[in-house]
N, C-alpha and C positions, 0 to 999 in steps of 0.2 A: 060611843060618844065620849065616855070617860077616858078611854085609852087615847083618843085624839087630843083631849085636853091635857093629859099628863105629858104626852110627847111634845106638845106646843110649849108647855111650861119649861120642860127640860131644855128645849132648843133655845128659849129665851135666856135661861140661866147660863148655859154654855156660851152663848153668843156674847153676853155681857162679860163673862170671864175671859174670853178670847180677846175682846177689845181692850180690857184692862191690862192683860198680859202684853199685848202688842204695843201699848203705850209706854212700857218700860224701855228706856234707852239701852242700846247694846253695850257690850264690854269693850273698853279701849284696848287696842292691841298694838304690837310692834313698838313698845316703848324703847327709847334709846337716848343715851346722852349725846349731845351734839356740841357742847362747849363747857369750858371750866376756867376759873381763875382761882387764885389763892383763897378767895372768900365767896365764890359763887359757882353755881352749876346751871346748865340749861338742858332741858330735855324736849323731845318731840314724840309723837305717836300718830298712828293712822286715825283719821277723822271717823267719828261714829256717824253712820247714816241716820238722818232724821231732821225734823224741823226744830229750830230754837234749842239746839243742843249746846249746853255749857259743860264745863269740866271742873271738877274739884280735884286739885292736885295736892297731895300730902307728902311731906318730907319728914323723916325721923331717923335718929341714929340706931334705932332698934327695928329689925325686920318684922317684929310683931306689931309695930305701931302702938305700943302700950306706954311708951315714955312721952317726953315732950314732942309734940307733933306740930310742925308748921304747915299751914295751907295757904291757898291763894284767894280765899273767899273774903268778900267785903260785906259787912253787915250794917243795917241801920240801927237806930236807937231802940228798936223793938226786937233786936236780935234776929231780924229777917235777912235772908241772903239777898242782896241787891245786885251783886255782880260777881263774875268769875271768868275764867278763860273761855273765850269763844272760838279761838283758833287752837289747833292741836300742837301747841308748844307753850312752855312756861319756864321761867327762871326763878332761882332763889338766891338771895345775897345775905351777907352778914354771917357767913359760915366760917368755920375754922379751917386753916390751911392744912393740906396733906392728910385729909380724913375721908372716911367713907360714910355714906348715908344711904337711905333707902327711900324710893319714891314709888307711889302708886297713883292711879288716875281713876276717878269715878265720873261717868257721864250722867247728866241729869237735865230735866226740863224745868223751867221756872216760869210761872204764869205772869210774873212781874207785878208792877203796881196795880192795885193797892194790896193784893193779898199775898203775893210772893209765895205761892204754893209750889213746892218742888216735888217732881217725880223722879225718884232715884233709880239709877241702874246699879249694877254690881261692881265692886272695885276690881281693877285689873290685877294681874300678877305684878308683884313689886320687882323693881330692878335696883341693883347697886349702882350708885353714882359716887364720884370722887371729886374732891377739890385738888387744885395744884399745890405742890409744896411751896413754902414761902420762898421768895426770890432772894437768894444771896449766893456768894461763891461757894463752890464745893471745896472742902478742905483737902490739902495734899493731893491735888490732881497733878500727876506727874508721869513722865516716861520712866520706865524702870528697866526695860530690855529692848534689844533690837537684833534682827538678823539682816541679811542683805535684802530681804523682801518683806519684813514684818516689823511692827512696833508694838510693844506691850505697854499698856497704861494702867495706872492704879489710882485709887482715891479712897477717902474715908466715907463710910456710910452716911447718907444725908437724912436728917430728921424729916419724917413725913413721907419719904420716898420708898416705894417698893419696886421700883424699876428705874431705868435710865435711858437716855437717848444720846447717841454719839454721832457727830458729823465730822468730816475731815476733807481736806483738799490739799493737793500737792502744791508746793511753792511754785508760783508762776502760772498756775491753772486757775480757772474760775468756777468750774462745776463741782459742787460739793456732793459727797456721797453720805448717806445717812443709814445708821444701823440701830434698830430698836433693841435694847438690852433688857434682860430680866434683872432680878435683884442681886447683882454681882458687884464686886469691889475691884475687879481688874478685867481687862479684856485685851486680846491680841488681834490686831488688824493685819490680815495677811494679803498676799498678792499685790504688794506695793511695788513701785518702780525702783530699780536699782539706782544707787548713788543720788538719792533724792531726799528732800526734807518735806515735812508735812506740818499742817496746822490743824488742831483739833478743838471741837466744842463739845461740852458735856452738859446735859440737862438732867436734873432730878425729875422723876416722873412718879405720879400716883396712878396706878393702873387698876381699873375695876375688874370684877369677875367676868364681865362681858367683853373685856378687851379694850375699852376706851382708855386712852392715855392722856392724862392731864400734865402738860409741861409747865415748868416754872421759868419765867423770865427769859433772858437772852442767852443763857448758858455760860459756863466758865470756859475761858480760852487757854490754850496751851500752844505757844508759838514754836515753830521751826524745830520739830523733832526729827532727827536724822535716822535713816536706816544705816546699818553697818556698811562701810565702804567696801566695794568689791576689790578683788585682788589687784594690787598695783602691777602695771605693765610698763614696758618700754624702759626698763632699768638698764643703764649702761655705766661702766666705770673706766676711768682713764687716769693714769698717773701724770703728774705735771711734766716730769722728765725722768730719764733713767736713774738719776741719783736722788730724786726727791721722794719724801714720804707724804707729799700732799696728793690726796686722791680727790678727783672731781667725779661726782655722781649726779646723774640726771634721771628723770622718770616722768611718766604721764600723770597729770594731776587727777585727783578725785575731788569733785566740786564741793562736797560737804565736809571734807577733812579739815581739821584744825591744826594738825601736825602729822609727822611721819616718824616712825621708829625704824632703825636699821640695826642689823647685826652682821658682823664680819667674823668669819672663821678661817683658820688655815685649812687648805684643801685636805680633807680627811680628818680634820680635828673634831673633837667632841665637845669642846668648850669654846665659847665666843671669845675672840681676842678683843673685840670692841663692841659696845652697844651704845647707841646714841639716839637723839631725838631732835628734830627740827622744832622751832618755836612758832612757825607759821605754816600756812598752806602754800608751800612753794614747790617748784619742780626741779630744784637742784640744790646741791650742798657741796661744801668743801671740807674734807676730813683730813686732818694732819695729826699723825701720831707715830711715835717711834716703833710701835708694835706692827706697823705696816712694812717695816724695812725687810730686806732680804729678797733674793731672786727666787721667787716661788709663786705658785698659783694660790690665790685666796678666793673665797666665795662670799657673796653678800646677798642678803635678802631684805625686803622692806615691807612694811604694812602701814596703812593709813589709820589715823585716829580721829574719833569724833567724841563729843561730850554728850553723855546721857545723865541727866540729873547731876551735873557738875562732876561726874566721874568719867575717866578716860575709858573708852571702849574701842577695841581694835578690830579691823577687818582681817581677812586671811592674808597670810604671808605671800609675797610674790614668789615666783620661781627663783631658784638659785642662779645667780650670775657669777661666772668664774672670770677672774682677771689676774694679771700680773704686770709688773713693770717690764719695760722693754729691755732686753739684754744689751749690754755694751758690745760694740763690734770692733774687731781689730782687722786692719786691711794691710795687705802686703802684695807687691807686684812679683809675679813669677814668670817663667818663660811660657807657661801654658795659659796664663791669665791672671786674674786677681784672686788671691787667696783671701777668703772671708771667714773669720772665725769669731766665736762668741762664747760666753759662759753658759753653763747648763742652767736651765730654769727648772726648779724642782716641781714635779707634777705635770710637766709638758709632755704631750703625746708626740709632737713633731715641731719643726721650725719651718717658716716660710721666708725665703730670701727674695728681696726686691731690689731693682736697679733702675736708675734714671740719670739722664744727662742734666736735669734741672733739680735744684734743691727742693722746690715746693710743689712739683707736679710731674706727671708723666712716668710714674713708677710702674715697672713691668715685673711680674712675678717670674723669677728664674727657675726656682724649684722648691719642693718641700722635701725635708730630710729629717731623719731621726738623729743624725750626727750633729756635732757642734762646730763643723767647719765644712767648706766646700770651695771649689775652684770655679770662678765665673769668667768666661771668655767671650761672652757676647752681651750686648745691650740691645734687646729686641732681636732682630735678625742680623744685626751688624756686629762684626768682630770689634773687640776693644782696640782703640787706637792709642799709641804711645803719645804722651803729652796732653791727653784729654782728661778732664776731671769727671769722675763718676761718683754718684751718690748711692749709698746703700742703706737699706732698712732690713733688720731681721726681727720677725715677730714669732713669739712662741704660741703654739696651738694647744688647745685642750678640748678633747672630744668627750662629751658626756651624753651617752645614749645616742639620740639622733641629732643632738645640737653640737655645734662647733663654736668654741670661744677662742679669742685671740688676745694676746697682750697688747698694751698700748703701742700705737704706731705714729708717734708725733715727733720723733727725733731722728735725723739722718746722720750718717757718718760718711765722710768723703775722702778721696785720695786721687792724685794725678797718676794715671796709669803709666808705668815705665819708670817711676821714680821711687 
């Protein structure tokens, strides 16, 4: 009988203990920050299962919660808790911008009016939360470098930021790309389109240890940053006429260029005869200089220029283009045909002779020769006829590797055959 009584008492005591322990709310879990401003944070967590659950949420600059602690509890004049968060989220305001804080959550039950007796659970693990940096422009946000497919940006460290966020879009496009950055003061954006300009936005960020990123404001903007222009193509050079030092140059535009630089060398020369620059993004230029005189092959190359932080930056040089003025031609009738002779062009590999019955069209190639004279007795398939006027052009040729270049062909020489 005594044994039964003791066992019954033990069961009652253990039962009371189990009910008391079951009445304690569980621990809040999965705390995370879901929003932030320069002066505020918002967090959420998984709801604790049970009836009449409320939450005490604490915020402190110290992870030990021994300094000044903010909480969300409301008290009456008897210092009894009359309200707290009932849903698993809470926010705090009045905080300093660009700072970190710590938050923890404790679930409890409150009997409410009139006794307001609270049954407390245990505090959750704390998490670090952050406020966004103060909203203002980032100092010295600028482009510093470029390649044909990349742009390098730099800026000064922003107070309260320990990370940054960069967005960009190509001029004429609408879809932005965004890159989260760590605590850096420069960044190179790669894999950009050739011959394009870009616009950038940079935000200062405060990043928490859990990876939440609090952004500030609308971001600082940087307009129309160019990549370096690609190699200029389509370069062609012609002299105005056989006696002129006026050279006409044309090329294909590079859309982002602000100007073009050119260099002219004597064929085989090691020092530039002329270096010049256009003042606009144009596709042609007229160059006049006594250094262009002489019956010889010259070579020219060009490169496009863009502005990077007010400094001139250049793309790659074009391929060399070889050119010369057209040699003057002397004509004389002979018994076997028309003798065509011309002056030697320095650097020429050969010469091509053309004939036509019309001044402005219909020229047919007679032959190519390495000599400086030849006899022409036919125009096409027909023999030359006495008393008829024939027009001649002689062009100097320059072979460089697999490419062939030719002197200007814009001036003809004529004579009546037989006179």
